[in-house]
C-alpha positions as CSV (number, residue, x, y, z in Angstrom):
1,M,-107.9,-298.2,24.9
2,E,-107.9,-299.6,21.8
3,Q,-108.1,-297.2,18.6
4,F,-109.4,-298.1,14.5
5,Y,-108.8,-296.5,11.5
6,V,-111.8,-294.7,10.0
7,G,-111.4,-296.2,6.5
8,L,-109.2,-294.0,3.6
9,L,-112.8,-293.2,3.1
10,E,-113.8,-291.4,5.6
11,D,-110.2,-290.0,6.4
12,E,-109.3,-286.6,7.3
13,N,-108.6,-284.5,4.1
14,G,-110.5,-287.2,2.0
15,G,-107.9,-289.6,2.5
16,M,-105.0,-287.4,2.3
17,T,-103.1,-289.2,5.0
18,N,-100.3,-290.9,6.3
19,L,-102.6,-294.2,6.7
20,G,-104.6,-293.1,3.7
21,Q,-101.4,-293.6,1.8
22,I,-101.2,-296.6,3.2
23,V,-104.5,-298.1,1.9
24,K,-103.6,-295.9,-1.8
25,D,-100.4,-298.7,-2.1
26,G,-102.2,-301.8,-0.6
27,W,-104.7,-300.7,-3.4
28,V,-101.4,-300.7,-6.0
29,F,-99.6,-304.0,-4.8
30,G,-102.8,-305.6,-4.8
31,L,-102.0,-306.4,-1.2
32,I,-105.7,-305.5,-0.1
33,A,-108.7,-305.4,-2.3
34,D,-110.2,-302.2,-4.5
35,D,-113.2,-302.0,-2.2
36,E,-111.3,-301.9,1.0
37,D,-110.6,-299.2,2.6
38,C,-109.2,-300.4,5.8
39,K,-112.5,-299.2,8.3
40,G,-112.0,-300.9,11.2
41,W,-108.3,-301.8,11.3
42,N,-106.6,-301.7,13.9
43,A,-102.8,-300.4,14.4
44,G,-102.0,-304.1,14.1
45,Q,-103.5,-304.9,10.9
46,I,-102.4,-301.4,9.5
47,Q,-98.8,-302.1,10.3
48,V,-98.5,-305.7,8.7
49,L,-99.4,-303.9,5.6
50,Y,-97.6,-301.1,6.0
51,E,-94.4,-303.9,6.2
52,K,-95.6,-305.6,2.9
53,I,-95.9,-302.5,0.9
54,Y,-92.6,-301.5,2.3
55,I,-91.0,-304.4,0.7
56,E,-92.9,-304.0,-2.8
57,W,-91.6,-300.9,-2.3
58,E,-88.2,-301.6,-2.1
59,K,-87.9,-303.4,-5.4
60,Y,-88.3,-300.4,-7.2
61,G,-86.3,-298.1,-4.5
62,H,-89.4,-296.6,-3.6
63,L,-89.8,-294.1,-6.4
64,P,-92.8,-294.3,-8.6
65,S,-91.0,-293.7,-11.6
66,R,-89.2,-297.7,-11.7
67,L,-92.7,-298.8,-11.7
68,P,-93.6,-301.0,-14.0
69,A,-95.7,-299.7,-16.9
70,E,-98.7,-301.7,-15.2
71,L,-98.3,-300.6,-11.8
72,L,-97.1,-297.1,-12.8
73,Q,-100.7,-297.1,-14.2
74,R,-102.2,-298.4,-11.6
75,Y,-100.7,-296.1,-9.5
76,M,-101.6,-293.1,-11.1
77,R,-105.3,-293.8,-11.9
78,I,-105.2,-294.6,-7.8
79,H,-103.4,-291.4,-6.8
80,Q,-105.5,-289.2,-8.9
81,E,-109.0,-290.7,-8.4
82,A,-107.9,-290.2,-4.5
83,I,-106.5,-286.3,-5.4
84,T,-110.1,-285.7,-7.2
85,R,-112.3,-287.7,-4.2
86,A,-110.5,-285.2,-1.9
87,K,-110.5,-282.2,-3.9
88,A,-114.4,-282.3,-3.8
89,K,-114.1,-283.0,0.2
90,G,-112.9,-279.3,0.4
91,W,-108.8,-280.9,0.8
92,D,-106.1,-278.3,-0.3
93,P,-103.0,-279.3,-1.5
94,E,-101.5,-276.0,-0.4
95,L,-99.6,-276.1,2.6
96,G,-100.5,-274.1,5.0
97,D,-98.3,-271.7,7.5
98,D,-98.5,-274.8,10.3
99,D,-97.2,-276.7,7.4
């Protein structure tokens, strides 16, 4: 049975997951609209987005510190907003004994 992504805004831990990271990076690089949270996307759609993101990150050695100023600012804003949203939903950034 095919599964569909619940979307960043409904994702576990306020979107602080691997799939949530793909959505946020899609926003950073402008590969998806800022209001697209990928709700209802299937694994194939997520994979295509991931591959596009990977190509973009390769340009910068997969390091945020190597992003040009404009992209770094966008990256920082998107991720800070995500952290704030996740904490408001009860996400705790501390690793537990099982992590």
